[in-house]
Gaussian input, Z-matrix of N, CA and C with variables (Angstrom, degrees):
# hf/3-21g

backbone

0 1
 N
 C     1     B1
 C     2     B2     1     A1
 N     3     B3     2     A2     1     D1
 C     4     B4     3     A3     2     D2
 C     5     B5     4     A4     3     D3
 N     6     B6     5     A5     4     D4
 C     7     B7     6     A6     5     D5
 C     8     B8     7     A7     6     D6
 N     9     B9     8     A8     7     D7
 C    10    B10     9     A9     8     D8
 C    11    B11    10    A10     9     D9
 N    12    B12    11    A11    10    D10
 C    13    B13    12    A12    11    D11
 C    14    B14    13    A13    12    D12
 N    15    B15    14    A14    13    D13
 C    16    B16    15    A15    14    D14
 C    17    B17    16    A16    15    D15
 N    18    B18    17    A17    16    D16
 C    19    B19    18    A18    17    D17
 C    20    B20    19    A19    18    D18
 N    21    B21    20    A20    19    D19
 C    22    B22    21    A21    20    D20
 C    23    B23    22    A22    21    D21
 N    24    B24    23    A23    22    D22
 C    25    B25    24    A24    23    D23
 C    26    B26    25    A25    24    D24
 N    27    B27    26    A26    25    D25
 C    28    B28    27    A27    26    D26
 C    29    B29    28    A28    27    D27
 N    30    B30    29    A29    28    D28
 C    31    B31    30    A30    29    D29
 C    32    B32    31    A31    30    D30
 N    33    B33    32    A32    31    D31
 C    34    B34    33    A33    32    D32
 C    35    B35    34    A34    33    D33
 N    36    B36    35    A35    34    D34
 C    37    B37    36    A36    35    D35
 C    38    B38    37    A37    36    D36
 N    39    B39    38    A38    37    D37
 C    40    B40    39    A39    38    D38
 C    41    B41    40    A40    39    D39
 N    42    B42    41    A41    40    D40
 C    43    B43    42    A42    41    D41
 C    44    B44    43    A43    42    D42
 N    45    B45    44    A44    43    D43
 C    46    B46    45    A45    44    D44
 C    47    B47    46    A46    45    D45
 N    48    B48    47    A47    46    D46
 C    49    B49    48    A48    47    D47
 C    50    B50    49    A49    48    D48
 N    51    B51    50    A50    49    D49
 C    52    B52    51    A51    50    D50
 C    53    B53    52    A52    51    D51
 N    54    B54    53    A53    52    D52
 C    55    B55    54    A54    53    D53
 C    56    B56    55    A55    54    D54
 N    57    B57    56    A56    55    D55
 C    58    B58    57    A57    56    D56
 C    59    B59    58    A58    57    D57
 N    60    B60    59    A59    58    D58
 C    61    B61    60    A60    59    D59
 C    62    B62    61    A61    60    D60
 N    63    B63    62    A62    61    D61
 C    64    B64    63    A63    62    D62
 C    65    B65    64    A64    63    D63
 N    66    B66    65    A65    64    D64
 C    67    B67    66    A66    65    D65
 C    68    B68    67    A67    66    D66
 N    69    B69    68    A68    67    D67
 C    70    B70    69    A69    68    D68
 C    71    B71    70    A70    69    D69
 N    72    B72    71    A71    70    D70
 C    73    B73    72    A72    71    D71
 C    74    B74    73    A73    72    D72
 N    75    B75    74    A74    73    D73
 C    76    B76    75    A75    74    D74
 C    77    B77    76    A76    75    D75
 N    78    B78    77    A77    76    D76
 C    79    B79    78    A78    77    D77
 C    80    B80    79    A79    78    D78
 N    81    B81    80    A80    79    D79
 C    82    B82    81    A81    80    D80
 C    83    B83    82    A82    81    D81
 N    84    B84    83    A83    82    D82
 C    85    B85    84    A84    83    D83
 C    86    B86    85    A85    84    D84
 N    87    B87    86    A86    85    D85
 C    88    B88    87    A87    86    D86
 C    89    B89    88    A88    87    D87
 N    90    B90    89    A89    88    D88
 C    91    B91    90    A90    89    D89
 C    92    B92    91    A91    90    D90
 N    93    B93    92    A92    91    D91
 C    94    B94    93    A93    92    D92
 C    95    B95    94    A94    93    D93
 N    96    B96    95    A95    94    D94
 C    97    B97    96    A96    95    D95
 C    98    B98    97    A97    96    D96
 N    99    B99    98    A98    97    D97
 C   100   B100    99    A99    98    D98
 C   101   B101   100   A100    99    D99
 N   102   B102   101   A101   100   D100
 C   103   B103   102   A102   101   D101
 C   104   B104   103   A103   102   D102
 N   105   B105   104   A104   103   D103
 C   106   B106   105   A105   104   D104
 C   107   B107   106   A106   105   D105
 N   108   B108   107   A107   106   D106
 C   109   B109   108   A108   107   D107
 C   110   B110   109   A109   108   D108
 N   111   B111   110   A110   109   D109
 C   112   B112   111   A111   110   D110
 C   113   B113   112   A112   111   D111
 N   114   B114   113   A113   112   D112
 C   115   B115   114   A114   113   D113
 C   116   B116   115   A115   114   D114
 N   117   B117   116   A116   115   D115
 C   118   B118   117   A117   116   D116
 C   119   B119   118   A118   117   D117
 N   120   B120   119   A119   118   D118
 C   121   B121   120   A120   119   D119
 C   122   B122   121   A121   120   D120
 N   123   B123   122   A122   121   D121
 C   124   B124   123   A123   122   D122
 C   125   B125   124   A124   123   D123
 N   126   B126   125   A125   124   D124
 C   127   B127   126   A126   125   D125
 C   128   B128   127   A127   126   D126
 N   129   B129   128   A128   127   D127
 C   130   B130   129   A129   128   D128
 C   131   B131   130   A130   129   D129
 N   132   B132   131   A131   130   D130
 C   133   B133   132   A132   131   D131
 C   134   B134   133   A133   132   D132
 N   135   B135   134   A134   133   D133
 C   136   B136   135   A135   134   D134
 C   137   B137   136   A136   135   D135
 N   138   B138   137   A137   136   D136
 C   139   B139   138   A138   137   D137
 C   140   B140   139   A139   138   D138
 N   141   B141   140   A140   139   D139
 C   142   B142   141   A141   140   D140
 C   143   B143   142   A142   141   D141
 N   144   B144   143   A143   142   D142
 C   145   B145   144   A144   143   D143
 C   146   B146   145   A145   144   D144
 N   147   B147   146   A146   145   D145
 C   148   B148   147   A147   146   D146
 C   149   B149   148   A148   147   D147
 N   150   B150   149   A149   148   D148
 C   151   B151   150   A150   149   D149
 C   152   B152   151   A151   150   D150
 N   153   B153   152   A152   151   D151
 C   154   B154   153   A153   152   D152
 C   155   B155   154   A154   153   D153
 N   156   B156   155   A155   154   D154
 C   157   B157   156   A156   155   D155
 C   158   B158   157   A157   156   D156
 N   159   B159   158   A158   157   D157
 C   160   B160   159   A159   158   D158
 C   161   B161   160   A160   159   D159
 N   162   B162   161   A161   160   D160
 C   163   B163   162   A162   161   D161
 C   164   B164   163   A163   162   D162
 N   165   B165   164   A164   163   D163
 C   166   B166   165   A165   164   D164
 C   167   B167   166   A166   165   D165
 N   168   B168   167   A167   166   D166
 C   169   B169   168   A168   167   D167
 C   170   B170   169   A169   168   D168
 N   171   B171   170   A170   169   D169
 C   172   B172   171   A171   170   D170
 C   173   B173   172   A172   171   D171
 N   174   B174   173   A173   172   D172
 C   175   B175   174   A174   173   D173
 C   176   B176   175   A175   174   D174
 N   177   B177   176   A176   175   D175
 C   178   B178   177   A177   176   D176
 C   179   B179   178   A178   177   D177
 N   180   B180   179   A179   178   D178
 C   181   B181   180   A180   179   D179
 C   182   B182   181   A181   180   D180
 N   183   B183   182   A182   181   D181
 C   184   B184   183   A183   182   D182
 C   185   B185   184   A184   183   D183
 N   186   B186   185   A185   184   D184
 C   187   B187   186   A186   185   D185
 C   188   B188   187   A187   186   D186
 N   189   B189   188   A188   187   D187
 C   190   B190   189   A189   188   D188
 C   191   B191   190   A190   189   D189
 N   192   B192   191   A191   190   D190
 C   193   B193   192   A192   191   D191
 C   194   B194   193   A193   192   D192
 N   195   B195   194   A194   193   D193
 C   196   B196   195   A195   194   D194
 C   197   B197   196   A196   195   D195
 N   198   B198   197   A197   196   D196
 C   199   B199   198   A198   197   D197
 C   200   B200   199   A199   198   D198
 N   201   B201   200   A200   199   D199
 C   202   B202   201   A201   200   D200
 C   203   B203   202   A202   201   D201
 N   204   B204   203   A203   202   D202
 C   205   B205   204   A204   203   D203
 C   206   B206   205   A205   204   D204
 N   207   B207   206   A206   205   D205
 C   208   B208   207   A207   206   D206
 C   209   B209   208   A208   207   D207
 N   210   B210   209   A209   208   D208
 C   211   B211   210   A210   209   D209
 C   212   B212   211   A211   210   D210
 N   213   B213   212   A212   211   D211
 C   214   B214   213   A213   212   D212
 C   215   B215   214   A214   213   D213
 N   216   B216   215   A215   214   D214
 C   217   B217   216   A216   215   D215
 C   218   B218   217   A217   216   D216
 N   219   B219   218   A218   217   D217
 C   220   B220   219   A219   218   D218
 C   221   B221   220   A220   219   D219
 N   222   B222   221   A221   220   D220
 C   223   B223   222   A222   221   D221
 C   224   B224   223   A223   222   D222
 N   225   B225   224   A224   223   D223
 C   226   B226   225   A225   224   D224
 C   227   B227   226   A226   225   D225
 N   228   B228   227   A227   226   D226
 C   229   B229   228   A228   227   D227
 C   230   B230   229   A229   228   D228
 N   231   B231   230   A230   229   D229
 C   232   B232   231   A231   230   D230
 C   233   B233   232   A232   231   D231
 N   234   B234   233   A233   232   D232
 C   235   B235   234   A234   233   D233
 C   236   B236   235   A235   234   D234
 N   237   B237   236   A236   235   D235
 C   238   B238   237   A237   236   D236
 C   239   B239   238   A238   237   D237
 N   240   B240   239   A239   238   D238
 C   241   B241   240   A240   239   D239
 C   242   B242   241   A241   240   D240
 N   243   B243   242   A242   241   D241
 C   244   B244   243   A243   242   D242
 C   245   B245   244   A244   243   D243
 N   246   B246   245   A245   244   D244
 C   247   B247   246   A246   245   D245
 C   248   B248   247   A247   246   D246
 N   249   B249   248   A248   247   D247
 C   250   B250   249   A249   248   D248
 C   251   B251   250   A250   249   D249
 N   252   B252   251   A251   250   D250
 C   253   B253   252   A252   251   D251
 C   254   B254   253   A253   252   D252

   B1=1.4665
   B2=1.5229
   B3=1.3238
   B4=1.4523
   B5=1.5157
   B6=1.3120
   B7=1.4526
   B8=1.5141
   B9=1.3340
   B10=1.4617
   B11=1.5257
   B12=1.3361
   B13=1.4590
   B14=1.5262
   B15=1.3366
   B16=1.4585
   B17=1.5210
   B18=1.3244
   B19=1.4685
   B20=1.5261
   B21=1.3214
   B22=1.4655
   B23=1.5242
   B24=1.3304
   B25=1.4667
   B26=1.5212
   B27=1.3216
   B28=1.4593
   B29=1.5279
   B30=1.3245
   B31=1.4621
   B32=1.5253
   B33=1.3252
   B34=1.4695
   B35=1.5222
   B36=1.3162
   B37=1.4662
   B38=1.5325
   B39=1.3292
   B40=1.4657
   B41=1.5158
   B42=1.3331
   B43=1.4683
   B44=1.5255
   B45=1.3163
   B46=1.4624
   B47=1.5167
   B48=1.3176
   B49=1.4580
   B50=1.5167
   B51=1.3243
   B52=1.4702
   B53=1.5247
   B54=1.3144
   B55=1.4669
   B56=1.5245
   B57=1.3275
   B58=1.4687
   B59=1.5281
   B60=1.3266
   B61=1.4676
   B62=1.5211
   B63=1.3083
   B64=1.4752
   B65=1.5240
   B66=1.3201
   B67=1.4679
   B68=1.5231
   B69=1.3263
   B70=1.4672
   B71=1.5240
   B72=1.3407
   B73=1.4602
   B74=1.5145
   B75=1.3175
   B76=1.4617
   B77=1.5288
   B78=1.3265
   B79=1.4593
   B80=1.5294
   B81=1.3292
   B82=1.4680
   B83=1.5286
   B84=1.3256
   B85=1.4610
   B86=1.5159
   B87=1.3359
   B88=1.4631
   B89=1.5290
   B90=1.3274
   B91=1.4707
   B92=1.5198
   B93=1.3319
   B94=1.4642
   B95=1.5215
   B96=1.3255
   B97=1.4682
   B98=1.5238
   B99=1.3355
   B100=1.4691
   B101=1.5210
   B102=1.3267
   B103=1.4646
   B104=1.5235
   B105=1.3360
   B106=1.4612
   B107=1.5300
   B108=1.3202
   B109=1.4683
   B110=1.5293
   B111=1.3239
   B112=1.4604
   B113=1.5255
   B114=1.3303
   B115=1.4661
   B116=1.5259
   B117=1.3094
   B118=1.4672
   B119=1.5262
   B120=1.3143
   B121=1.4608
   B122=1.5329
   B123=1.3258
   B124=1.4622
   B125=1.5263
   B126=1.3230
   B127=1.4683
   B128=1.5241
   B129=1.3075
   B130=1.4616
   B131=1.5217
   B132=1.3243
   B133=1.4621
   B134=1.5287
   B135=1.3221
   B136=1.4575
   B137=1.5176
   B138=1.3362
   B139=1.4608
   B140=1.5276
   B141=1.3356
   B142=1.4641
   B143=1.5303
   B144=1.3387
   B145=1.4616
   B146=1.5261
   B147=1.3314
   B148=1.4604
   B149=1.5222
   B150=1.3341
   B151=1.4639
   B152=1.5273
   B153=1.3145
   B154=1.4637
   B155=1.5345
   B156=1.3185
   B157=1.4668
   B158=1.5291
   B159=1.3270
   B160=1.4655
   B161=1.5254
   B162=1.3198
   B163=1.4658
   B164=1.5293
   B165=1.3241
   B166=1.4623
   B167=1.5197
   B168=1.3340
   B169=1.4636
   B170=1.5264
   B171=1.3247
   B172=1.4661
   B173=1.5218
   B174=1.3255
   B175=1.4652
   B176=1.5279
   B177=1.3329
   B178=1.4674
   B179=1.5284
   B180=1.3172
   B181=1.4629
   B182=1.5211
   B183=1.3504
   B184=1.4669
   B185=1.5156
   B186=1.3165
   B187=1.4495
   B188=1.5271
   B189=1.3331
   B190=1.4647
   B191=1.5284
   B192=1.3174
   B193=1.4563
   B194=1.5244
   B195=1.3274
   B196=1.4648
   B197=1.5317
   B198=1.3212
   B199=1.4637
   B200=1.5223
   B201=1.3377
   B202=1.4709
   B203=1.5235
   B204=1.3086
   B205=1.4486
   B206=1.5284
   B207=1.3202
   B208=1.4617
   B209=1.5269
   B210=1.3206
   B211=1.4751
   B212=1.5207
   B213=1.3230
   B214=1.4677
   B215=1.5263
   B216=1.3257
   B217=1.4620
   B218=1.5246
   B219=1.3159
   B220=1.4605
   B221=1.5160
   B222=1.3240
   B223=1.4647
   B224=1.5203
   B225=1.3108
   B226=1.4589
   B227=1.5307
   B228=1.3099
   B229=1.4664
   B230=1.5268
   B231=1.3130
   B232=1.4693
   B233=1.5223
   B234=1.3293
   B235=1.4668
   B236=1.5261
   B237=1.3387
   B238=1.4560
   B239=1.5210
   B240=1.3277
   B241=1.4571
   B242=1.5182
   B243=1.3332
   B244=1.4615
   B245=1.5296
   B246=1.3482
   B247=1.4716
   B248=1.5259
   B249=1.3278
   B250=1.4674
   B251=1.5291
   B252=1.3112
   B253=1.4837
   B254=1.4914
   A1=108.79
   A2=116.93
   A3=121.94
   A4=111.79
   A5=117.48
   A6=120.83
   A7=111.84
   A8=115.87
   A9=120.60
   A10=113.76
   A11=117.14
   A12=119.84
   A13=110.18
   A14=117.57
   A15=119.55
   A16=111.22
   A17=117.60
   A18=120.76
   A19=109.32
   A20=117.31
   A21=121.06
   A22=110.71
   A23=116.77
   A24=120.47
   A25=110.70
   A26=117.26
   A27=121.52
   A28=110.92
   A29=117.26
   A30=121.03
   A31=111.40
   A32=116.05
   A33=120.69
   A34=110.18
   A35=116.72
   A36=120.51
   A37=110.43
   A38=117.35
   A39=119.34
   A40=111.78
   A41=117.72
   A42=120.66
   A43=110.19
   A44=116.57
   A45=120.16
   A46=111.64
   A47=116.71
   A48=121.00
   A49=112.42
   A50=116.44
   A51=120.55
   A52=109.72
   A53=115.84
   A54=120.41
   A55=110.84
   A56=117.01
   A57=120.35
   A58=110.83
   A59=116.87
   A60=120.26
   A61=110.81
   A62=117.46
   A63=120.26
   A64=111.05
   A65=116.98
   A66=121.29
   A67=112.28
   A68=116.15
   A69=118.34
   A70=112.04
   A71=116.48
   A72=121.20
   A73=114.67
   A74=117.83
   A75=122.06
   A76=109.10
   A77=115.83
   A78=120.51
   A79=112.08
   A80=116.99
   A81=119.66
   A82=110.40
   A83=116.63
   A84=120.16
   A85=112.11
   A86=115.54
   A87=119.84
   A88=110.64
   A89=116.23
   A90=119.82
   A91=111.65
   A92=116.35
   A93=120.21
   A94=110.66
   A95=116.21
   A96=119.17
   A97=111.59
   A98=117.29
   A99=119.59
   A100=110.74
   A101=115.95
   A102=120.37
   A103=112.28
   A104=117.52
   A105=120.59
   A106=113.06
   A107=117.72
   A108=120.06
   A109=108.07
   A110=115.82
   A111=120.27
   A112=112.70
   A113=116.85
   A114=120.93
   A115=109.51
   A116=115.37
   A117=120.42
   A118=109.92
   A119=117.03
   A120=121.07
   A121=110.67
   A122=117.68
   A123=121.08
   A124=110.40
   A125=116.88
   A126=121.21
   A127=110.19
   A128=116.54
   A129=121.12
   A130=110.89
   A131=116.53
   A132=120.43
   A133=111.00
   A134=117.73
   A135=120.95
   A136=112.30
   A137=116.64
   A138=119.65
   A139=112.09
   A140=116.85
   A141=119.84
   A142=110.28
   A143=116.61
   A144=120.01
   A145=111.42
   A146=116.87
   A147=120.18
   A148=110.87
   A149=116.90
   A150=120.56
   A151=110.54
   A152=117.15
   A153=120.75
   A154=110.75
   A155=116.73
   A156=120.26
   A157=111.16
   A158=116.79
   A159=120.42
   A160=110.87
   A161=116.62
   A162=119.78
   A163=110.83
   A164=116.63
   A165=119.83
   A166=112.22
   A167=116.31
   A168=119.63
   A169=111.54
   A170=116.73
   A171=120.13
   A172=109.84
   A173=116.73
   A174=120.25
   A175=110.97
   A176=116.80
   A177=120.38
   A178=111.07
   A179=117.34
   A180=121.55
   A181=112.69
   A182=117.24
   A183=120.28
   A184=113.51
   A185=117.30
   A186=120.31
   A187=113.22
   A188=116.88
   A189=120.02
   A190=110.69
   A191=115.69
   A192=120.13
   A193=108.01
   A194=117.67
   A195=119.17
   A196=112.32
   A197=117.84
   A198=120.91
   A199=111.96
   A200=116.68
   A201=119.85
   A202=110.75
   A203=116.34
   A204=120.74
   A205=111.02
   A206=117.58
   A207=120.57
   A208=111.40
   A209=118.22
   A210=120.12
   A211=110.24
   A212=116.51
   A213=120.83
   A214=111.08
   A215=116.97
   A216=120.44
   A217=111.80
   A218=117.21
   A219=121.05
   A220=110.65
   A221=116.96
   A222=120.33
   A223=111.22
   A224=117.07
   A225=121.13
   A226=111.00
   A227=116.93
   A228=121.02
   A229=110.56
   A230=116.94
   A231=120.93
   A232=112.13
   A233=117.47
   A234=120.29
   A235=113.46
   A236=117.10
   A237=121.20
   A238=110.32
   A239=115.83
   A240=120.47
   A241=109.71
   A242=117.22
   A243=119.17
   A244=110.78
   A245=116.67
   A246=119.11
   A247=110.27
   A248=117.13
   A249=119.63
   A250=110.24
   A251=116.06
   A252=120.04
   A253=112.48
   D1=120.09
   D2=-179.71
   D3=-122.11
   D4=31.20
   D5=179.96
   D6=-77.14
   D7=-178.52
   D8=-178.30
   D9=-58.98
   D10=-33.45
   D11=-178.95
   D12=-67.89
   D13=-44.30
   D14=-179.35
   D15=-68.47
   D16=-34.34
   D17=176.62
   D18=-65.53
   D19=-45.52
   D20=178.78
   D21=-62.32
   D22=-42.29
   D23=179.49
   D24=-61.76
   D25=-40.39
   D26=177.97
   D27=-63.37
   D28=-43.77
   D29=179.67
   D30=-63.40
   D31=-43.31
   D32=179.11
   D33=-64.74
   D34=-42.21
   D35=-179.10
   D36=-63.14
   D37=-42.56
   D38=178.57
   D39=-67.14
   D40=-39.88
   D41=177.63
   D42=-62.23
   D43=-43.55
   D44=176.42
   D45=-62.94
   D46=-36.99
   D47=177.48
   D48=-63.54
   D49=-37.98
   D50=177.13
   D51=-60.24
   D52=-48.44
   D53=-178.71
   D54=-64.72
   D55=-44.48
   D56=179.77
   D57=-61.75
   D58=-42.76
   D59=-179.96
   D60=-62.90
   D61=-44.39
   D62=178.62
   D63=-62.47
   D64=-40.91
   D65=-178.86
   D66=-63.19
   D67=-33.32
   D68=179.77
   D69=-92.61
   D70=6.33
   D71=175.74
   D72=85.07
   D73=11.46
   D74=178.96
   D75=-91.60
   D76=75.22
   D77=-175.07
   D78=-69.64
   D79=-33.34
   D80=176.95
   D81=-65.82
   D82=-41.70
   D83=177.35
   D84=-63.41
   D85=-40.29
   D86=177.99
   D87=-62.60
   D88=-42.58
   D89=178.54
   D90=-64.22
   D91=-39.14
   D92=178.30
   D93=-63.42
   D94=-43.97
   D95=177.78
   D96=-64.61
   D97=-40.92
   D98=177.59
   D99=-59.36
   D100=-41.34
   D101=-179.11
   D102=-69.71
   D103=-17.49
   D104=-177.90
   D105=-75.66
   D106=-13.32
   D107=175.70
   D108=-72.25
   D109=129.17
   D110=-174.68
   D111=-66.65
   D112=-34.49
   D113=-177.99
   D114=-140.32
   D115=164.41
   D116=174.80
   D117=-64.28
   D118=-34.85
   D119=178.27
   D120=-63.52
   D121=-41.85
   D122=178.43
   D123=-64.39
   D124=-41.82
   D125=178.65
   D126=-62.43
   D127=-46.73
   D128=179.83
   D129=-61.19
   D130=-44.93
   D131=179.68
   D132=-62.85
   D133=-42.61
   D134=179.27
   D135=-59.64
   D136=-46.37
   D137=-179.80
   D138=-71.59
   D139=-34.30
   D140=175.82
   D141=-62.30
   D142=-49.26
   D143=-178.93
   D144=-62.91
   D145=-39.94
   D146=177.53
   D147=-61.87
   D148=-46.25
   D149=179.53
   D150=-62.05
   D151=-42.75
   D152=-179.03
   D153=-63.18
   D154=-43.30
   D155=178.17
   D156=-65.32
   D157=-43.71
   D158=-179.49
   D159=-62.94
   D160=-43.44
   D161=178.64
   D162=-63.59
   D163=-37.50
   D164=176.64
   D165=-63.09
   D166=-39.79
   D167=177.41
   D168=-65.24
   D169=-42.84
   D170=179.01
   D171=-63.39
   D172=-45.17
   D173=179.23
   D174=-59.53
   D175=-41.66
   D176=-179.95
   D177=-63.47
   D178=-36.48
   D179=-178.67
   D180=-77.86
   D181=-35.63
   D182=-173.74
   D183=-97.98
   D184=-22.95
   D185=-175.87
   D186=77.56
   D187=7.61
   D188=-179.93
   D189=-71.47
   D190=150.44
   D191=172.58
   D192=-74.95
   D193=161.47
   D194=176.72
   D195=-56.22
   D196=-40.35
   D197=179.83
   D198=-64.97
   D199=-42.19
   D200=178.29
   D201=-63.32
   D202=-43.89
   D203=-179.56
   D204=-63.24
   D205=-42.94
   D206=-179.82
   D207=-67.00
   D208=-36.59
   D209=175.66
   D210=-61.91
   D211=-45.63
   D212=179.67
   D213=-63.19
   D214=-43.46
   D215=178.93
   D216=-65.20
   D217=-39.10
   D218=178.36
   D219=-61.79
   D220=-43.18
   D221=177.23
   D222=-64.89
   D223=-40.23
   D224=179.04
   D225=-63.40
   D226=-44.74
   D227=179.07
   D228=-63.09
   D229=-39.09
   D230=-178.77
   D231=-65.00
   D232=-24.67
   D233=-176.77
   D234=-107.42
   D235=6.46
   D236=-176.83
   D237=-104.17
   D238=138.26
   D239=175.40
   D240=-71.49
   D241=147.64
   D242=177.66
   D243=-68.43
   D244=151.83
   D245=178.81
   D246=-68.72
   D247=158.17
   D248=178.13
   D249=-67.59
   D250=152.93
   D251=178.36
   D252=-77.97

């Protein structure tokens, strides 16, 4: 199956893999996965879809409105150090 759903699932899976690899300190693996996206548009779409799904899961667990969740995330980002390069 190579329809839009399977393409989107592949993009989300690779975006999640990038984040997982970085979290476990596998920076070379993360770079390899980043390079596996055929275009910048595909990379952007993969990370957008992953973020949208993750936010939906958090909202389902917390019951927060989208606005409440975004306020909390904005505050968290403002107080978090950037990841190492």
